[in-house]
C-alpha positions as CSV (number, residue, x, y, z in Angstrom):
1,M,0.2,0.1,0.2
2,K,1.6,3.4,-1.0
3,T,1.4,5.9,1.7
4,R,1.6,9.8,0.9
5,L,4.4,12.1,2.9
6,T,5.2,15.5,3.4
7,L,9.1,15.8,2.6
8,M,9.2,19.7,2.8
9,T,10.6,19.4,6.4
10,L,12.5,15.8,6.1
11,L,13.9,15.9,2.9
12,L,14.7,19.1,1.0
13,A,13.0,22.3,1.0
14,T,12.8,21.7,-3.0
15,L,10.5,18.8,-3.0
16,P,7.4,19.3,-0.9
17,F,5.7,15.7,-1.3
18,A,6.3,12.4,-2.9
19,T,5.1,8.7,-2.5
20,V,7.3,6.2,-1.3
21,Q,5.9,2.5,-0.6
22,A,6.4,0.6,2.7
23,G,9.8,-0.9,2.3
24,G,10.8,1.4,-0.7
25,S,13.1,4.3,-1.0
26,C,13.2,7.9,-2.5
27,S,16.6,10.0,-3.6
28,T,16.5,13.7,-4.2
29,Y,19.2,15.3,-6.5
30,G,18.3,18.8,-7.2
31,N,15.1,19.4,-7.6
32,T,14.1,15.8,-9.0
33,A,13.0,12.9,-6.3
34,Y,13.6,9.2,-8.0
35,C,11.9,6.3,-5.9
36,S,12.8,2.7,-6.3
37,D,9.4,2.0,-7.2
38,G,10.3,3.7,-10.7
39,T,8.2,7.0,-10.0
40,S,9.9,10.2,-10.1
41,Y,8.7,13.8,-8.6
42,S,10.4,17.1,-10.0
43,R,9.6,20.4,-8.6
44,Y,8.7,23.4,-10.2
45,G,7.8,26.7,-8.3
46,N,5.4,25.8,-6.1
47,T,4.4,22.5,-7.7
48,T,5.6,19.1,-7.6
49,Y,4.8,16.9,-10.8
50,G,4.8,12.9,-10.7
51,S,5.8,10.9,-13.3
52,D,2.9,9.3,-12.9
53,G,0.6,11.7,-13.4
54,S,0.0,13.1,-10.2
55,S,0.8,16.8,-9.1
56,Y,0.8,19.0,-6.2
57,S,0.9,22.6,-5.5
58,R,1.7,24.6,-2.3
59,Y,0.4,27.7,-1.2
60,G,1.6,28.6,2.4
61,N,1.1,25.7,4.8
62,T,-1.2,23.9,2.9
63,T,-0.2,21.5,-0.2
64,Y,-3.0,20.3,-2.6
65,G,-2.9,17.5,-4.9
66,N,-4.7,16.6,-8.4
67,D,-6.6,14.0,-6.4
68,G,-8.4,16.3,-4.8
69,T,-6.5,15.3,-1.4
70,S,-5.5,18.8,0.8
71,Y,-2.1,18.4,3.5
72,S,-2.1,21.0,5.9
73,R,1.4,21.5,7.8
74,Y,0.8,22.9,11.8
75,G,4.4,22.6,13.6
76,N,5.7,19.5,13.0
77,T,2.7,17.3,11.9
78,T,1.1,17.6,9.0
79,Y,-2.6,17.0,8.6
80,G,-4.0,15.1,4.8
81,S,-7.6,15.3,4.2
82,D,-7.7,12.0,4.0
83,V,-7.4,12.0,7.5
84,S,-3.8,10.6,7.3
85,S,-1.3,12.9,9.6
86,Y,2.7,12.8,10.1
87,S,4.9,14.1,12.6
88,R,8.4,14.7,12.6
89,Y,10.8,14.3,15.0
90,G,14.6,14.8,14.0
91,N,15.2,13.1,10.7
92,T,12.2,10.7,11.0
93,I,8.5,11.1,9.9
94,Y,6.2,8.9,11.7
95,G,3.0,8.2,10.1
96,N,-0.4,7.3,11.7
97,D,-0.9,4.1,9.6
98,G,2.2,2.9,11.3
99,M,4.7,3.7,8.4
100,S,7.7,5.8,9.3
101,C,10.6,7.4,7.1
102,S,13.9,8.2,7.6
103,R,16.3,10.3,6.1
104,Y,20.0,9.9,5.3
105,G,22.0,12.0,3.5
106,N,19.5,12.9,0.4
107,T,17.9,9.5,0.4
108,L,14.4,8.5,2.1
109,Y,13.7,5.4,3.5
110,C,10.4,3.8,4.6
111,N,9.5,0.6,6.5
């Protein structure tokens, strides 16, 4: 099952969102993140475009997906309109679905 994670504070500020599969990873080079499932995400201005046709646009503390979801950040926690939430502590993000992702260098690893 894929889980959407906010990377705006964990990874690099250049990629606010990406989709990482449990057991997968995403590595960032410049304005593009390449994920182990073969998907890539590139940011131009305030919008990130996925090779899977997804896009996410950030306005203030809220990011809107072209699938109708939105994600709003308050402090170290991001809340999704799909009832997801993600909290950042140090270099790790914990999702309310039990998934966690940790950043090492330019790569995000999830389990």
